[in-house]
N, C-alpha and C positions, 0 to 999 in steps of 0.2 A: 484529334482526341477530344472527347466531350469535355466541356468546361469544368464540371464538378471534379472529374478525375484529375485534370490538370492542376486544379487548386489543391487537391489532396497531395499530389506528388510534390508540388512546390513547397507545401507546408512541411512535408517530411524532410526534404532537402534542407530547408531553412533552419531546422533544429541543429544541424551540424555545419552549415556552410553559410557565411554571410554573402548573400546574393547581391551582386552589383550589376549584372547584365544577364538577360534571358534571351535566347534565340530558339524559337520553336523549329522543329524539323519539318521537312517536306519530302515528297516522293524521291527527290534527287539526293537526299541525305540519308545516311544509315543510322540516324539517331532520332529519338523522339524530341529531345530538348537538350540545349547546352546552357549550362550556368557558368558564369565567370564571377570570381570573387575570392574569398579567403576562407580557409577552414577555421572553424572556431576552436577546434581541438588540436593542440600541437602534435599529438600522437596520431599521425595520418593513417597508420595501419589500423588502429582501433576505430577511427572514424569511418574508414571504408567498411570494416566488418559490420559496424552498427547500421550504416546506411544500406548495405546489401541485404541484411537481415530484414530491415523494415520494408524494403521494396520487393522482396521476394514474393509475398502473397499477391502482389499486383502484377507478377510476371514481368518484372523490369530489372535489368542489370545495370548498375552504375559503373562508369569508367572514369578513373582519376587520371588527368593529364595536366601537363604544363604547356601552355601556348603563349608565345610572345612574353615569356616571363611571368605569366599569370596562371594561378591555379584554376583549373577548369574541371567541371563535372559534366560528363555526357551520360545520358540515360538511353539505353538501347532496349528495344523490345525483345522479350524472351529471356528465359533462364535455362541454362544447361542443367539437365537432370540426368546424370550418367546412369546407365543401366549395367547390371552385372554381366560380365562376359561368360562364355561357356568354358568352365574350368577343364572340361574334357579335352579341349584343344591344347591347352598348356601341358596337360599330363601326357597326351599322345606325343607332342613334340619333344618333351623331355625324355620319354622312353626311347624314341628314335635317336635322339642325340646321345643318350647313354650308350646304346649299342654301337653307334658310330664312333664314339670316343674310345670305347673298349677295344674296337677293332684297331684304331690308331695305336692304342697302347700295346696291343698284341704285336703290331709290327715292330715296335721298339724292344719288346721284352722276350719274344719267342726265340728260343735257342736250339730247337730240335731240328730234325731232318726237314728239308724243304724241297718239294718237287720242282722240277725244272720248268714245267708249263705254268702259265699265268693262272688259269682256273684252278689248277691243283694247289697253287700257293694260297689263293683266296679260300678254298675249302679248308686247308690246313689251319689258317689263321682263325676262321670261324669256329672250327672245332676246338681251338685253344683260346677262345675269346677271354676266358677268365684270367689268363696271365696278364692282361692289360689293366687289371684293377688298380694297381698303384698309380699309374698315370691318370686313369679316368677319375679316381677318387680325388686326386690332387687338383686336376684341372677343373672339374665340375664344382669342387668346393670353392675355388676362387671365383668362378663365374656366378655361383649362387650367392656368395657373399656380396659381390658387386651389385647384382640385380636387386637383391633384397635390401641392400642399403638404400637404393632409390625407393623401393616399395615402402619400406617402413618410414622413411622420411616423408613421403607423400601422405601416408596414413596419419603420421604425427601432426601434420599441418592441415589435416582434413581436406586434402586435395585428392580427387579420385584418380587412381592409377591402376593399371591392369597388373595381374600377376605376370611373371617373366615368360616370354616366348623364346624358347631355345631353337637354334637353327642347326639341324644336323648337316654334316658335309662328309658323306661316306667317301673313304679313300683319300681324304685331304690330310695334310700334314698334322692337323690337330683333331680331325674328326668333327669339327664344328666351326661355324662362322660366328660363334658368340651367341648373345641373347640380347633382348631388348624388352622394355616395358612401354606401354602407351600411357601418355598423360591424357585422361579423358576430359579434362577441363583445364583452362588456363590457370596458372598460379595467380594468387591474389596480388602478390607484390614481389619485388626483386629479392627480398630476403628469403622468401620461400623458394623462389626459383634457384637461388644459389644453394640453399640447403639440400634440395632434391638433387641438383646437378652434381654436387661434389660428394654426396653421401656414398654413391656407388664406387668411384675410384678409391676413396679412403678406406671403405670397408673391404674392397677387393685387395688392396695393397696390404692391409693388416693380415690377411690370410696368405697372400702370395709371398711375402718376404720370409716368414718362417718355413713355408713349403720349399722355397728356393734354397734356403740355408741347409735344410735337411737333405734335399736332393744333392746339393754340392758336396755335402759331407759323405754321401753314399757314392759319389763319383770319383773316378781315378784320373790322374793326370797322365797323358800319354802323348805320343808323337802324332802330329798331323800328317796324314798321307792320303794319296788318292787310292780309291778302291781299284784293285787289279783283278783281271780275269785271265785264265789260261786258255789259249786257243786250242780247241779240241776238234779233231776230225769228226765230221758227221753230226756235230752239235751246233745249234744256232748261236750266233754271236750276240753279246749284250748290246753291241752297237757296231756300226761299220768301222773296220780297222784294216791295217795292212800287215798285221802280225802273221807269222807262219805257225803251223801246228807246234805246240809245246812252248811258244813264247807268251809272255804276259802282255796284256794291253789294258789301257784304262779308257773310260768314256767321259768326255767333257760334260760337265753338268751333272755327274752321277753322285757327287758328294755335296753336302750342305754344311755351311758354316753359319751358326746363329749370329744375329747382330748384337752389338754391345752398347751399353749405356753406362753412365757414370755409376749408377747404383749397382748394375750387374758386375762391372769390373771391381767395384769395392767389395761386394760379397764374395767374389772369387778370391780376392786378395785375403779377405778375412778367414776363409776356410782353408786356403791352400798356400798362403804366405807369399804369393807372387802375382804380378799382373799377367793375366792370360787372355788371349793366346800370346805366348812369348815367341818371337821369331828366333830362328837359328842364330841370326846376328842382326844388329841394327844397321840399316843403311843410311839412317839419319839420326840426329840427336833424339833420345827417347821421347821427349815431350812432343816434338814435331811428328815422330812416328805415330804416337797414340792419337794425336789430333787428326792426322791424315787417315788412320785406320778406322776411327770411330765414324768419321763423316763420309768416307768413300768405301769402306769395306775392302780395301785393297792396299798392297798386294796380299793375297792369301799366304799366310806364313807356313807354307808346306815345308815340312822338315823341322818345324818348331814344336813347341809344347802347348797343349791346351787341355781343358777338362773334357774328358769323354763322358758326356752327359748321361746320368742315370735317368730313367723315365720320369721320376719324381722331379728331378732338376729341370727336365724339359718342360714339364707342366708349370713349374715355378717361373721359368723364363718366359713362357707364353703368357702367364698372368701379368708380368711386368710389361710385356709388349702390349697386351690388351689395355692396360691402364694408360700407357702412352697414347695409343691410337684414339682412345676415348677422350683424352685431354687435348687433342688437336683443337685449337680455338676457332671453330667455325660451325655455323648452322646449328643443327639439333644435337650435335655431339655434346658431351658433358663439358668440354672446354669451351664450346660455343655458349652454353648456358652461363658459365662463369664469366665470360667476357661480356655478355649482354647485361648481366647483373651489375657489373662494374661500370660500364660505359653507356648502356642503353643503345639507342639507335646510332650512336657515333661509331659503333663497331664496324659499320659498313665501310668506314674509311680505312680500317685495318685490313679488310679482306684482300685488296690487291697485293699487299706485302706478303700475306700468307700464301697466295697463289704463286707469286714469284719464287718464294722459298721452296714450295713443293715442286715447281717445274725444274728448279736448279737441282734439287735432290734427285729428281727423276733420272738424271744422267748417271746416277750411281745405283739406283734401284727403280726400275721402270714402273713399279706399282704406284709410285707417287703421282705419275701422270694421270692414272685413273682416278686417284683421289682428287687431284686438281680439277678434273672434268666434273666429277660429282659435286664438288664444293662450288664450282662456277654456277651450276644450275640450282643447287639446293642451299648454298651457303648463306643466302639472304633470308631464309625462312627461320624465324625465331619464335620461341614461346613467349610472346609479349605478355607481361603481367597485366591484369585488369587495373591495378593501381600503380601508376608510374610516378606518383608524387612521392611515395615513400622510398627513401634511399637506403643503402646499406648502412648499418650501424658500425661502430668502431670494431667490435669483435669480429664481425663478418668480413670487414675489410682486411683484417689480419689473417683470417682464414683463407681469403682469396689469395693473399700474398703467399701463404704456405703452399697453396695449390700450384702457384707459379714456380716455386722452388722444386716441388715434386715433379712438375713437368720437365724442368731442366735435368733433374736427376734420372728420370726414366726415358729421356729423349733418345730414341734409337733411329738415327738417320738412315741406316741401311738395315732393315729388319732381318734379312738373311741374304746370303750369296751362294751361288752354285759354282762348283769348280771341278 
């Protein structure tokens, strides 16, 4: 770096930082210069903003760090200048997701004649796509609230984020695999990281809970039973079976039981006055039964009572599940952002315990093994803030504690089981 520019940069830094030691970078280092000392301003967040603004015209980005207990300022070459994305991509993906979710809603809502052949069934559902609107409106409303919670929090903190990208999943249980936004630049400090990370789950939950209460109010309580088919001569079987013509038969895995959380059980109790699904009889003391059922999803209480979910209730339940999955404390998930904001790089010590818990839960829902594999490879990637000197303030620590309580309330160890 030419001497005059080095003097200029050092002069700018010295306005906000009492410099005690200077180390200039070289080709083997990824910084221009490192300053060690003490910030002159107790408000480190404001000091970072002032320094970043002063260095921006010189195409330099400051990084605040703590090394060996000492405040350190690194200066890195370059400034991220995010460019707007193509909104046409967001719109196209949303339209495709809308159609896919409408199709899923039609599967739950259509009550007319249904052809026996697969393609005939698909055609019938497509022609009656509109009947899926209560499910689609409810689910997409929750997902939109979640993603725009992130988006508006980012905009509030002047952090560049993309509009939501929705992921269509035609033929899937929900018609979508959710949505995500891109953070186009690193958050300035842990406070901003926490705000952006938790804004989505909180906004989504604010919509999901009323939707679920409405859906449960529209749902009826009925008996849990397997779906049965009648063996007919000359007609294809729904699955291999040993029944003779005229006899009923069932197919293993043909029915689905949604998972339960403390929040979901509580809302079912609020709307229907009983803990559901209620077994025909308890084979253990009720407390032990519910602990076992929540964490293992078994045994399926066939013959007992449960809510027969209205499509709106199904969407509300899915919103609670999405909130839980996003709050899993790992990697780039919302829960991972929250944990990093609280503990910084020490979160890597927690990762092995998270993986062990997921592997254990995988014996009751195999999908957790896939999550464990993904987190093993991606769980150490964090949105590290530019300023790591600024810690969370007291209100945000309380907010993080609230998120932990919410995580426990929406914890769904077995998202669903087939029987």
